[in-house]
N, C-alpha and C positions, 0 to 999 in steps of 0.2 A: 459453550461447546458446540453446540448445534452449525453456528457460522463457520468455525474451524472446520468440521465436517463438511459443510458444504464447499469450502475452499478446496481440501484435499482432494474432493469429488471433482471438481472443475478442473484442478492441475492433471488429475489421472485423466479425464476425458481428453483436456488438449494434447497429453502426451500421446495416447492413443492416434489421433489425427497427425500429428508430426512429432520430428524430434525437436526437443526442446533443451535450452538451459535452464535449469530453475535453482535460483538462489532464496533462500528462506532466510529473514531476519525476524528478530522480536525486537521491539523500541518498548522503551518506558518512557511515559510521556510525564507532563504537569500533573501533580496531583495521584501519582503513582499509577497511572491507567497504563495498561500494558495494550500493545498493538502488535499485530502479525502481520508482516505483509511477504508474498510471495511473489518474486521477480522473476519473470519469461524472458525468452528471447531475446537474452544480450541486453535485457533490462527494458525492450521496448514495451512491456505492458506490466502490469499489477494486478495482484487481487489482495484485498488489506480486510481483514479482520478485525472489529472493533465493538466491544460491548455485544458479543454474541450475534452478532450482524456482519455479514460478509459484501462488500463494496468490489464490484468489477465484474468483468475485466475492465479495469481503465488503463486506457491507452496513452503513449507519452503525447504530449501537445506542446505547442509553444510555449515557453516561459520567458519571462524578462530575465530571471536568474535562477539557477538550479535545474532541477530536472521536475517537469509537473505531468500528473497523470489524468486523464478525467473520462468520464463517461458522459457528460452533462447534467449528472444528478450529484456526483461528489468528485472532488479532486483530494490527489494527495501529492504534496510538492515535498521536494526534498532539496536541502540546500547542503553545501560545502561536503566535505570528505573526511575521513580519519575521526579523528577526537572532535572536530568542528561539525560533523555532520549532524543536521536536526530536520525534523521531518513535521507537517501538520497536516492533518486529515478535515476536510471541511465538506458541509454541505452546500453545494451549487444552488439549491432550490432555495434555502432558507438565507444563505448567505453566513450561518451559523457555524462557527470554529469547533469542531467536537474533540479532537485531540491535537494539543500544542506540545512546542517545545519536546519533542519525542526524538530520544537518544537511541542510538541502537544499543543493546546490549551485548558487549562483546566477551 
């Protein structure tokens, strides 16, 4: 819960600085894990909450496929669209995948 509060605070703070387009999505990942993502400014950055920890802001970076967001410590990678959309959250420091096979809850 604490991470979600930080993310909401972050979104509010950015909103004060500039007008933003905000899209919030909840994903269900392998093992029943939930991840919340808040995309801003036409999807050029995202804040992600996983396991009560907030990651971000993560900024859009070059990817071989899909859309990847990173801050050098963590990355959120989204591929596909609609029913085929799938994402993963990874620690770039350890190389460990934190959440995989994340599908948006519609």
